[in-house]
C-alpha positions in Angstrom: -7.5 8.1 23.7 -4.8 9.6 21.9 -5.5 10.6 18.1 -3.4 9.7 15.2 -4.2 10.8 11.7 -4.1 8.2 9.3 -6.7 9.7 6.8 -6.3 9.0 3.4 -3.5 6.2 4.5 -4.8 2.7 2.6 -3.5 -0.3 5.0 -3.7 -4.0 5.0 -4.1 -5.9 8.4 -3.2 -9.7 8.0 -5.3 -11.7 10.3 -7.3 -9.0 10.8 -10.7 -10.6 11.7 -9.9 -10.7 15.1 -7.5 -10.5 18.4 -4.9 -8.6 17.7 -5.5 -7.7 14.1 -9.0 -6.8 14.6 -7.7 -4.6 17.4 -5.4 -3.1 15.0 -8.4 -2.5 11.9 -10.7 -1.0 14.3 -8.1 2.0 15.8 -7.0 2.1 12.3 -11.0 3.0 10.8 -11.3 5.6 13.6 -8.1 7.1 12.8 -9.1 7.4 9.0 -7.5 5.1 7.2 -9.3 2.9 4.3 -8.2 -0.8 5.8 -8.3 -3.7 3.6 -8.0 -7.1 5.9 -6.4 -10.0 4.6 -7.5 -13.6 6.3 -8.1 -17.1 5.7 -11.3 -17.5 7.5 -13.7 -15.8 5.7 -16.4 -16.4 8.1 -14.7 -14.9 11.0 -13.8 -11.9 8.5 -17.4 -11.1 7.3 -18.4 -11.2 11.1 -15.5 -8.4 11.3 -16.7 -6.6 8.6 -20.0 -6.1 10.0 -18.6 -5.9 13.7 -16.8 -2.8 12.4 -19.1 -1.5 9.9 -17.4 1.2 7.7 -17.3 2.0 4.2 -13.4 2.5 4.6 -13.1 -1.1 5.5 -12.7 -4.1 3.1 -11.5 -7.9 3.1 -9.8 -10.3 0.5 -9.4 -13.7 1.4 -5.8 -14.0 1.3 -3.3 -17.0 2.3 -0.3 -15.4 3.1 2.3 -18.1 2.8 1.2 -18.3 -0.8 3.8 -15.7 -2.7 1.8 -15.5 -5.9 -1.3 -15.5 -4.2 -0.2 -12.0 -2.2 1.4 -10.9 -5.1 -2.1 -11.0 -7.4 -3.6 -9.1 -4.2 -1.6 -6.6 -3.8 -1.9 -5.5 -7.3 -5.8 -5.4 -6.8 -5.5 -3.0 -4.0 -2.9 -1.1 -5.9 -5.5 -0.9 -8.6 -8.7 0.0 -6.6 -7.3 2.2 -3.7 -4.2 3.7 -5.8 -1.6 2.9 -3.5 -0.4 0.9 0.0 1.2 3.3 2.7 0.5 0.5 5.7 1.1 -2.9 6.2 0.6 -4.8 9.1 2.2 -8.5 9.4 0.0 -9.8 12.1 -1.4 -13.3 10.9 0.2 -16.3 13.0 0.0 -19.5 15.1 1.3 -20.9 18.3 1.6 -24.6 17.0 2.0 -27.2 19.8 3.3 -27.3 23.4 5.9 -29.9 23.2 9.4 -30.0 24.0 11.8 -30.0 21.4 12.6 -33.6 21.3 8.9 -34.4 21.0 8.4 -31.5 18.2 6.6 -33.0 15.1 8.3 -32.1 11.9 4.9 -31.0 9.7 3.9 -28.9 12.7 7.7 -26.9 13.2 7.2 -26.2 9.2 3.5 -25.4 9.5 4.2 -22.6 12.4 7.7 -21.4 10.5 6.2 -21.2 7.3 2.8 -18.9 8.3 4.8 -16.6 11.3 7.9 -16.3 9.7 8.3 -17.6 5.9 5.1 -15.6 5.0 6.3 -12.1 6.6 9.1 -12.4 4.9 6.9 -13.0 1.6 4.6 -9.9 2.6 7.8 -7.5 3.1 9.3 -8.8 0.2 5.9 -8.2 -2.2 4.5 -5.1 -0.7 7.9 -3.2 -0.5 8.2 -2.1 -4.4 4.8 -0.4 -4.0 6.2 1.7 -1.1 9.0 2.6 -3.1 7.1 3.6 -6.0 5.5 6.0 -3.9 8.1 7.0 -1.4 6.1 6.5 1.6 5.5 3.0 3.7 4.9 1.8 7.6 5.6 -1.6 8.1 4.9 -2.6 11.5 5.5 -6.9 12.1 4.1 -8.7 15.1 6.1 -10.6 17.0 6.4 -11.6 20.9 8.5 -12.0 23.6 8.7 -15.0 23.2 11.2 -14.5 20.3 13.4 -12.1 22.7 12.6 -15.0 25.6 12.1 -18.4 24.1 9.0 -20.2 26.1 10.3 -23.5 27.1 7.7 -25.8 25.4 7.0 -23.3 22.1 10.1 -23.4 20.6 9.0 -23.2 16.8 6.5 -20.6 18.0 9.9 -18.7 19.9 12.1 -19.4 16.8 9.9 -17.8 14.2 9.2 -14.9 16.5 13.0 -14.3 16.8 13.4 -14.7 12.9 10.7 -11.6 12.5 12.8 -9.4 15.2 15.6 -10.4 13.0 14.3 -9.8 9.7 12.4 -6.4 11.1 15.8 -5.1 11.5 17.3 -6.0 8.3 14.6 -4.3 6.3 14.3 -1.4 8.2 18.2 -0.8 8.0 17.8 -1.2 4.0 14.8 1.1 3.4 16.4 3.4 5.9 17.2 6.2 3.1 13.1 5.8 2.1 10.5 7.4 3.2 9.6 4.0 4.5 9.6 2.9 8.5 9.7 -0.9 9.5 9.4 -1.7 13.1 8.1 -5.0 15.3 6.3 -4.6 18.3 7.1 -8.2 21.0 3.8 -8.3 23.0 3.3 -10.6 26.1 0.3 -13.0 25.8 -3.0 -11.3 25.3 -6.3 -12.9 26.1 -7.3 -13.9 22.3 -8.4 -16.5 20.8 -4.8 -17.7 19.9 -4.9 -18.8 23.4 -7.5 -22.1 22.3 -3.8 -23.2 20.6 -2.4 -23.6 24.1 -2.6 -25.9 27.1 -3.8 -24.4 30.3 -0.2 -25.2 31.7 1.3 -23.4 29.1 -0.7 -19.9 29.4 -0.1 -19.9 33.5 3.4 -20.2 32.4 3.0 -17.2 30.5 1.0 -15.1 33.1 3.7 -15.9 36.1 6.7 -14.2 33.9 4.7 -11.1 33.6 5.7 -9.0 36.8 2.3 -6.7 36.4 0.3 -10.4 36.6 -2.1 -9.4 33.7 -2.1 -9.9 30.4 -1.6 -7.2 27.7 -4.8 -5.3 26.5 -5.4 -5.8 22.6 -6.0 -2.0 22.5 -2.8 -1.0 23.8 -1.6 -2.8 21.6 -3.7 -1.4 18.6 -2.1 2.4 20.1 0.9 1.5 19.6 0.9 0.1 16.2 -1.2 3.2 15.1 1.4 5.5 16.5 4.2 3.3 14.4 2.0 3.5 11.4 1.6 7.2 11.5 3.3 10.1 10.2 4.5 10.6 13.4 6.9 8.1 13.5 9.3 9.4 11.2 13.0 8.9 13.2 12.1 4.7 14.2 12.8 2.0 12.0 14.4 -1.1 12.0 13.5 -0.8 15.9 11.5 -3.4 18.7 8.6 -2.4 20.5 7.9 -3.9 23.7 4.5 -4.4 25.4 5.4 -7.2 27.8 4.4 -5.9 31.1 7.7 -5.8 32.9 8.7 -9.2 31.4 10.9 -8.0 28.8 15.0 -7.9 29.7 16.6 -6.6 26.7 
């Protein structure tokens, strides 16, 4: 395993209690960072805390679709840790597998609100802390679905396409600062998010991956850790694929 130096860095990982988020949290801790998990599921978060078992790991229960709560919790982190260096927007849901015609409006709004609006809220709120310290690394977890558009997953695909656009805009806005903003577009990985999908949709996603296997959470964590480190001093407003050959652009 390649070592990346995150010593003395303070990182927040949304949805950090399971799946991609937990893998990122573990890798950050191994790399020397102090990590605060933001999650809405307190039971799963406590399990993650016990699993990792590090004095450098703490948590806050945060609904990332609530901009006022985001601001409150960020101020608490700055007060307790002195700064915020790294922010990982990972929290998200897949939503229903339905055609556009049959997609319920309330479900559409739910997916867009958590997968896209919440990422915007978090970026908007955390950037001033990073500008103040003239240092920051933001990594947004998008999806290959945001580039290609999966059938029967219009809300999810649209939300992740929006995250890609937001990443590019914000990265360009902050390019003159020592702040990098990038996103990762993984193919599917076998995490609890599969519980929200039909078996037919899961099989469809696998059939589109030339390597004929799902992504590994540890591989994504490695890529995100590099993007979050000082070693990444140049790449910003960029999209990094982890698609097993599926991505076509």
